[in-house]
N, C-alpha and C positions, 0 to 999 in steps of 0.2 A: 785846233788845239785838241790833244788826245783826251780821252776820258780821265785817265790818271792825272794829267795836268790840271784838268778842271777840278778834280777833287782836291789836289794839292792847293790850288788857289782858294777853294772854298774853305778848306781847313785853316789856312792862314788867315782868311778873312774872319772866320768865327773865333779863332783863338788869339789873334794878335791885332786885327784891324776891324773890330766890330762896328766902329763908328762909320765905316764906309757903306754899310748895308743900306741905310736910309738917307744917305747924303744927297742923292739926286732926286729921289721920288717922295721922300717924306714918310715912307712906310717901310717897316723892316722885313720886306719880302725878297727872297732870292729864288730864281728859277735856274736850276742846273739842267741844261738841255743836253740830252744824249741821244744817240742813234738807237732806235728801238731794237735793232739787232744786237745791241750790247746790254740788254736789260739784265741778264744774269750778272755780268761784270759790274754793272751799275749797283745792283743790290749788294754785291760783295763789298764794293767800295763804301756803300752806305754803312754797312756793319763795321768795317774798319774805321771809318770816320767816327762812328758812335763810340767805339772803344777808345779811340784817341781823346775824344772830348771827355769821356768819363774819367780818364786818367788825370784830367785836370780838375776833377771834382765838380764837373758840370753835368747837368741832367738833360736828357732828350726825351721828348714825347714823340714817339713814332706812330703815325696814323696811316694805315693803308686805305686811303680815301676811296679807292675804287670798290673795295669790299664793303664799305660802310653803306652805300646805297642799297645793296642787295640784303645785307644783314638787317637793315632797318625794316625793309618790307617783309622779310621772313618773320621778324618779331611781331609785325602787325598781321601776320597770316594772310598776306595779300599776294604772294608770289605767283600762285597758280592763276589768279585773276589777271595779273599783269602780263604773264606770258601769253595767255589767251587773247587779251586785248591788243598786245603787241602784234599779233598775227594779222589783225584786221585794221588797226589804226595806229601804226608805229609812231607817227608824228605826235599824236595826242598823248601816247604813253610817255614819250621822251619829255614832253613839256610837263606832264604831271609829275613824273619822277624828279625832274629838276626843281619844279616849284615846291613839291611836297617835302623833299629832303632838305631843302635849304635851311629852314628854321631849326629842325631837330639836330642837324649837323652842327650848326652854329652853337646851339646850346650844349651839345656834346663836347665840342672843343673847349668852350668856356669852362664847363664842369671839370674836364680832365686837367685843364691848366690850373684851376683852383686846387684840385686834389694833389697834383704832382708838383706844381710850381716849377716847371722846367725852365731851363735857360734857353732852349731851342725847341721848335716843333718841326718835325720832318714829315712831309707828305710823300708817301710812296704809293705805288700802284695807281698812279694818275691815269695811265692808259685804260684802266678798268672803268673809268667814268664814261668812256665812249660807248654808245652815242647818246647816253642819257643825261649827261651833265657836262659842264665845262669848268675847268679850273678857274678861269677868270671870274665866274659867278661866285664860286666859293670864296676866293680871295677878297672880292669886293665886300662880302658880308663880314669879313674878319679884319677890316682895315683899322678898327679901334684897338685891336690887340697890339701891345707894344713889344711882345716877345718876337724875336726873329723867327719867321716861318720860311722853311726851305722846301721847295717842291722839286721833285725829281721828274722832269718832263720829257717824255719820249717824243722826239721830233727834231726839227732842224730849222735854221734860219736861212731863207733863200730870198735874195733881193729885198732885204730888210723886212721880210714877212715871216712870222712864226708859223711853221707848219706842224700841226699835231700829227703824230705818227708818220711824219714825213709826207703826208698826203693832204690833210685838211687844213685849209687856211683859217687861221683864227680871225674871227670877225670882231673880236673884243680887244680892248686895249689893256695890256698888262703893264702895271706900274712897277713891277718887281725888277730888281737888278738881275740882269741875265749873265750867266756864265756859260 
């Protein structure tokens, strides 16, 4: 299915068939999987989709989650420390970043949802999480949210396996509806 077709299906689901999102998994998460080579097109389609949704008087909270990890540590004045530590012990840094950012990110999303009261949450820049965090970890922490969360995921499905950035096999289970 082409990227444009995926976005048409997503738009139809969000505007006309919202009940389908959590029908199979019980949670309102959708992952739109796209070829990382089409990232620019994907982001253009995200903007077009947001315009279409807004025309129907719906609101979208757009969160570039890959940026959040680094913005968080910049605010904590820890980026230099992390960069140096990453040179000597990258596995420990990745674990710390993933563990440390989980709770503040969860709180951030809940705060933004309370402030904005969106109809949908869009996670963009998912590729920016690599290698420090995983989308599945973030989604697991947000399963109590009842607002549809749509993540734009750079990767592909090959032999029923989800490959992040077309290379890295996901070792986690995604309960989200996949497009």
